[in-house]
DOLOTI-589620 format. One line per 10 residues: number of its first residue (from 1); their letters; for each residue x, y, z of C-alpha. Coordinates in Angstrom, 2 decimals. Last residue first. Layout:
NUM	A	X/Y/Z  ...
This chain:
385	GDLWRKLEET	-13.50/-62.61/1.89  -16.69/-60.57/1.68  -15.34/-57.81/3.90  -12.06/-57.72/1.96  -13.86/-57.59/-1.37  -16.05/-54.82/0.06  -12.91/-52.91/1.07  -11.43/-53.09/-2.42  -14.68/-51.92/-3.98  -15.33/-49.10/-1.53
375	HEGLRPPRRE	-11.83/-47.60/-1.60  -12.61/-44.29/-3.31  -16.07/-44.03/-1.76  -15.77/-40.26/-1.46  -12.24/-39.19/-2.39  -9.67/-40.08/0.20  -7.52/-37.68/2.23  -3.94/-38.19/0.97  -2.37/-41.45/2.05  1.10/-42.37/3.30
365	YRPPTRSLGI	1.85/-39.60/5.78  3.36/-41.42/8.73  3.83/-40.27/12.31  7.20/-41.25/13.80  7.95/-44.73/15.11  11.50/-44.66/16.52  12.10/-41.07/17.69  8.44/-40.12/18.03  7.50/-36.45/17.53  3.82/-35.58/17.85
355	PNAVLTMPDD	2.77/-32.35/16.07  1.16/-34.12/13.07  2.10/-32.03/10.06  -0.29/-29.68/8.28  -1.07/-30.68/4.69  0.44/-29.83/1.31  -1.11/-31.70/-1.61  1.22/-31.91/-4.56  -0.11/-31.13/-8.07  2.36/-32.57/-10.56
345	PDADAPIVRP	3.68/-35.07/-8.03  0.09/-36.24/-7.35  0.02/-37.18/-3.67  0.60/-40.82/-2.73  3.39/-40.14/-0.22  1.38/-37.44/1.52  3.01/-33.97/1.50  3.89/-32.43/4.86  3.99/-28.94/6.32  5.02/-27.87/9.85
335	SLGLREAFEF	8.70/-28.80/9.43  9.78/-27.65/12.93  13.12/-26.28/11.78  12.81/-22.95/13.61  12.58/-21.07/10.32  9.81/-23.44/9.28  7.84/-22.63/12.42  8.27/-18.88/11.78  7.19/-19.23/8.14  4.13/-21.19/9.24
325	AGALDNVPGC	3.18/-18.50/11.76  3.83/-15.66/9.33  1.52/-17.17/6.74  -1.02/-17.86/9.46  -1.05/-14.20/10.60  1.54/-13.33/13.18  1.05/-11.40/16.43  4.67/-10.43/17.10  6.70/-12.11/19.82  7.68/-11.98/23.45
315	PVGLPTLLGF	9.11/-14.11/26.23  11.92/-12.02/27.78  15.16/-13.98/28.16  17.49/-11.10/27.30  18.15/-12.64/23.89  14.38/-12.39/23.24  14.15/-8.71/24.10  16.15/-7.14/21.26  15.24/-9.32/18.29  11.58/-9.50/19.29
305	WEAATRLALR	11.57/-5.76/19.94  12.94/-5.11/16.47  10.43/-7.47/14.89  7.55/-5.73/16.68  8.71/-2.36/15.41  10.17/0.25/17.75  8.97/3.34/19.68  5.50/2.03/20.52  7.06/-0.43/22.96  8.11/2.43/25.22
295	GSIEEALVDV	4.72/4.05/25.62  3.04/0.69/26.02  5.24/-0.34/28.94  4.38/2.59/31.18  0.69/2.47/30.29  0.57/-1.27/30.92  2.16/-0.81/34.35  -0.44/1.76/35.36  -3.28/-0.51/34.25  -1.73/-3.63/35.82
285	HAVRGANDAF	-1.38/-2.16/39.31  -2.81/-5.13/41.27  -1.36/-7.61/38.76  2.07/-5.98/39.07  1.85/-6.08/42.85  0.98/-9.78/42.86  3.82/-10.45/40.42  6.49/-8.87/42.58  8.32/-5.55/42.88  5.91/-3.73/40.57
275	RPDDALRDAG	4.31/-1.36/43.07  7.65/-1.08/44.88  9.19/0.57/41.77  12.73/-0.77/41.38  11.94/-2.82/38.26  10.17/0.23/36.82  13.28/2.33/37.40  15.21/0.06/35.06  13.29/1.55/32.12  15.58/1.18/29.10
265	LGRCLARFQR	13.02/-1.15/27.53  15.51/-4.02/27.50  16.38/-3.41/31.15  12.71/-3.30/32.11  12.08/-6.55/30.25  15.04/-8.20/31.99  13.65/-7.13/35.36  10.29/-8.59/34.43  11.88/-11.84/33.30  13.59/-12.20/36.67
255	DNGVAVVLPR	10.36/-11.42/38.50  8.41/-14.22/36.82  6.03/-15.10/33.96  6.39/-12.20/31.52  4.39/-12.81/28.35  4.82/-9.82/26.05  2.79/-10.06/22.86  3.29/-7.55/20.06  0.67/-5.90/17.86  1.75/-4.11/14.68
245	DAARYVEYPA	3.96/-1.34/13.26  5.35/0.79/16.10  4.57/-1.83/18.72  1.13/-2.12/20.25  0.74/-4.31/23.30  -0.86/-7.72/23.78  -0.87/-9.26/27.25  1.11/-10.76/30.13  2.70/-8.03/32.24  1.43/-9.30/34.59
235	ISPHRNGLIG	0.17/-12.72/35.72  -2.97/-13.98/37.51  -6.05/-13.07/35.46  -4.10/-12.80/32.20  -4.77/-9.90/29.86  -5.80/-10.11/26.23  -9.41/-9.14/26.91  -10.08/-9.73/30.58  -13.52/-11.30/30.25  -14.88/-12.70/33.48
225	PVRGALTYGS	-13.88/-15.27/36.05  -16.32/-16.85/38.54  -14.35/-17.41/41.73  -15.73/-20.10/44.02  -12.22/-20.88/45.30  -11.70/-24.53/44.43  -14.32/-25.22/41.74  -14.23/-21.67/40.33  -10.51/-21.06/40.28  -10.20/-24.67/39.14
215	AQNVLSSLLS	-12.19/-23.83/35.99  -10.04/-20.81/35.13  -6.88/-22.75/35.90  -7.83/-25.68/33.62  -10.47/-24.54/31.08  -9.57/-27.75/29.22  -11.49/-29.92/31.69  -14.64/-27.84/31.19  -14.17/-28.05/27.41  -13.73/-31.81/27.37
205	SLLSVEVHQG	-16.80/-32.27/29.59  -18.90/-30.14/27.25  -17.62/-31.77/24.06  -18.39/-35.22/25.37  -16.15/-38.30/25.46  -17.31/-41.87/26.07  -15.04/-44.88/25.66  -16.93/-48.17/25.82  -14.83/-51.25/26.54  -12.95/-54.18/25.04
195	EGTADRHRLA	-11.50/-56.87/27.24  -8.59/-59.09/26.13  -6.83/-58.36/29.42  -3.45/-56.72/28.70  -3.98/-55.86/25.04  -7.50/-54.73/25.87  -6.21/-52.38/28.58  -3.67/-50.84/26.19  -6.42/-50.52/23.57  -8.59/-48.71/26.13
185	AMVGVAAHLG	-5.79/-46.24/26.85  -5.30/-45.68/23.11  -9.02/-45.03/22.64  -9.17/-42.60/25.55  -6.16/-40.66/24.26  -7.76/-40.41/20.80  -11.07/-39.26/22.30  -9.35/-36.62/24.44  -7.58/-35.24/21.37  -10.83/-35.20/19.40
175	TLVDVLAVGT	-12.50/-33.37/22.27  -9.80/-30.70/22.21  -10.26/-30.29/18.44  -14.04/-30.05/18.70  -13.76/-27.50/21.52  -11.31/-25.41/19.47  -13.54/-24.89/16.47  -11.19/-22.17/15.21  -11.06/-18.38/15.63  -12.20/-18.55/19.26
165	KVPRGPAPGT	-15.64/-17.23/20.04  -16.17/-13.71/21.34  -18.00/-12.36/24.38  -18.53/-8.57/24.60  -20.11/-7.90/28.01  -16.75/-7.37/29.67  -14.07/-6.40/27.14  -12.14/-7.64/24.10  -13.39/-11.22/24.16  -12.92/-14.61/25.77
155	ISMLGGVAQL	-13.74/-15.38/29.42  -17.51/-15.83/29.06  -16.93/-17.26/25.59  -15.33/-20.35/27.10  -18.13/-20.93/29.59  -19.56/-24.22/28.32  -22.86/-22.68/27.21  -21.20/-20.34/24.71  -18.19/-22.30/23.51  -20.45/-25.35/23.30
145	LLDYGPLAAG	-22.91/-23.53/21.04  -20.07/-22.43/18.77  -18.78/-26.01/18.62  -22.11/-27.52/17.59  -23.30/-30.45/19.66  -27.08/-30.46/19.13  -28.96/-31.27/22.37  -30.96/-34.50/22.39  -28.50/-36.43/24.56  -28.20/-33.73/27.20
135	EGSGFGTVSC	-30.20/-35.53/29.88  -28.12/-38.69/29.45  -25.81/-39.66/26.56  -23.31/-36.84/26.95  -23.52/-33.16/25.98  -22.00/-32.90/22.53  -21.23/-36.54/21.92  -18.21/-38.62/20.91  -18.71/-42.37/21.33  -15.66/-44.65/21.26
125	YVIGPNLEQA	-16.09/-48.43/21.02  -12.98/-50.50/21.75  -13.87/-53.94/20.41  -12.85/-57.10/22.26  -16.29/-58.70/22.41  -16.82/-58.35/18.62  -20.30/-58.95/17.19  -21.96/-59.12/20.59  -19.91/-56.15/21.76  -20.99/-54.20/18.69
115	RAYSLGYKEM	-24.63/-54.93/19.59  -24.20/-53.55/23.11  -22.23/-50.56/21.81  -24.99/-49.77/19.33  -24.52/-50.67/15.66  -27.89/-52.16/14.75  -28.58/-49.26/12.40  -31.13/-47.59/14.67  -28.84/-48.20/17.64  -26.19/-46.08/15.92
105	TGPRFNEVLV	-28.61/-43.17/15.78  -29.73/-43.36/19.41  -27.29/-40.80/20.78  -26.56/-38.20/18.09  -23.85/-39.47/15.79  -20.22/-39.11/16.80  -18.78/-42.53/16.11  -15.44/-44.32/16.58  -15.11/-48.10/16.38  -11.84/-49.76/17.33
95	DARRVLEHAD	-10.28/-53.20/16.83  -12.26/-53.87/13.69  -13.05/-57.21/12.02  -16.47/-57.83/13.54  -17.30/-54.12/13.22  -16.56/-54.27/9.48  -18.87/-57.26/9.16  -21.62/-55.27/10.87  -21.09/-52.37/8.48  -21.23/-54.69/5.48
85	RRGEPTGLDL	-24.52/-56.17/6.69  -25.88/-52.71/7.44  -25.14/-51.54/3.91  -26.68/-54.66/2.39  -29.81/-54.34/4.53  -30.26/-50.72/3.42  -30.44/-47.56/5.53  -26.75/-47.84/6.37  -25.93/-46.82/2.81  -22.23/-47.54/2.71
75	ALSRKNRNVS	-19.38/-45.65/0.96  -16.03/-46.87/2.28  -13.27/-44.24/2.28  -9.72/-45.21/3.24  -7.80/-43.05/5.72  -4.25/-41.63/5.95  -5.54/-38.05/5.62  -8.96/-37.01/6.88  -8.69/-34.00/9.19  -7.58/-30.96/7.16
65	LYYTSEGHAH	-8.83/-32.21/3.79  -12.45/-31.87/4.89  -11.97/-28.20/5.83  -9.91/-27.61/2.67  -13.04/-28.40/0.70  -12.38/-30.92/-2.04  -11.41/-30.90/-5.73  -7.68/-30.61/-5.13  -8.22/-27.42/-3.12  -11.32/-25.59/-1.90
55	PPGWARTDDG	-11.84/-22.51/0.26  -14.76/-22.18/0.21  -16.23/-24.40/1.39  -17.95/-26.87/3.69  -19.35/-29.40/1.19  -16.85/-32.17/1.96  -17.37/-31.16/5.58  -20.66/-33.04/5.78  -18.87/-36.37/5.29  -20.25/-38.27/2.35
45	SGPREVKIVD	-22.71/-36.86/-0.16  -23.45/-39.46/-2.85  -23.01/-42.58/-0.75  -23.00/-41.84/2.99  -19.58/-42.37/4.52  -17.65/-45.00/6.50  -14.00/-44.01/6.96  -11.76/-47.05/7.32  -8.73/-46.18/9.45  -5.81/-48.61/9.29
35	AGLDALLMTA	-3.84/-47.49/12.35  -0.23/-46.37/11.87  0.30/-43.37/14.12  -1.01/-40.95/11.49  -4.15/-43.10/11.35  -4.74/-42.72/15.09  -4.35/-38.94/14.80  -6.69/-39.00/11.80  -9.21/-40.96/13.89  -9.28/-38.27/16.58
25	YPAALVRGFD	-9.61/-35.45/14.04  -12.41/-37.35/12.28  -14.25/-37.68/15.64  -14.05/-33.99/16.58  -14.45/-32.49/13.09  -17.35/-33.21/10.69  -18.01/-36.94/10.59  -17.35/-40.06/12.57  -18.27/-43.64/11.64  -14.59/-44.62/11.56
15	AVVVGSLPGP	-14.09/-48.37/11.84  -10.49/-48.49/13.06  -8.22/-51.45/12.34  -5.08/-51.71/14.50  -2.30/-53.58/12.70  0.15/-50.67/12.92  -0.66/-48.55/15.97  3.00/-47.82/16.80  3.60/-46.94/13.14  5.43/-49.28/10.80
5	VPANM	8.81/-47.82/9.75  8.68/-46.41/6.22  10.57/-48.39/3.59  14.09/-47.10/3.00  14.69/-45.19/-0.23
């Protein structure tokens, strides 16, 4: 077999002081792209998510396993002089430091940005916080809390007055993505100038940015959106309907698609109805339109409608569970599952693939998520060398 091609971040050393989700997700993305990520953990307990189960697999919580592949684990007690000495030496040797402690914690261990700069002037130092390092520094940055105070729950739910969180810690994931982009931008600047810098990403700012059209509707037009259930504020028909067996999404984005939908439903008269002639009219008469469409969709299964409407150019699909979603991705050839190269062949570890496709330097999957402190001895030898 050919040796794997070095990743685009090969040679970049990342000191990962992150835990839980946002920061570990960011550093996993960097690791997938070739960076040598050294995960610093508390001896005895490690990352909080190691205890976040069930479910469990391979002796760890699946939560922890989801965001920690391609890393090495270094167990350090930062409360001891020896632990701090090793941490400082790691910072001297690192290209990147990522942390998501509450503001002030890293200072306590002599690992603030100012101190890191003294140890390593070229370091890219990324801080992930809940609400920034100013007035919101003392606020706890839990994803559910951010979904509430950051406005996401105000537009998510079945009906007005019934806010609902998303089914995954979406704000953490979005923040991790922003952190990874910020780190790579700072590395590009360092390569050009030799200057390191402080990258700061907060969950609240990431969420507000990710609210895109809903946020711009407020900042540009003063419109405060509310909960629309599964409907879209600006497009129709664009929601969940009930097929004969299960829910079905129809996501019509233009007049051509609407006419194709009407043809597929055997309801050409709807396309000729002046109330539905354009998107603005369909949004204005969305309740009437939904009633017309629902009655027809209830006559066939979701799979039948998918097979009938998709060839006509109508965006639609059944509401899959995760098993169905992975099966669908596999059927499309997207290869959504991967097995790390060092996984036990008798008990392979199946993880979710990195979604980034690179034609010359694709993501790598060399290491399974490490056991707590698994690489401490080899890393301490390196630090002492």
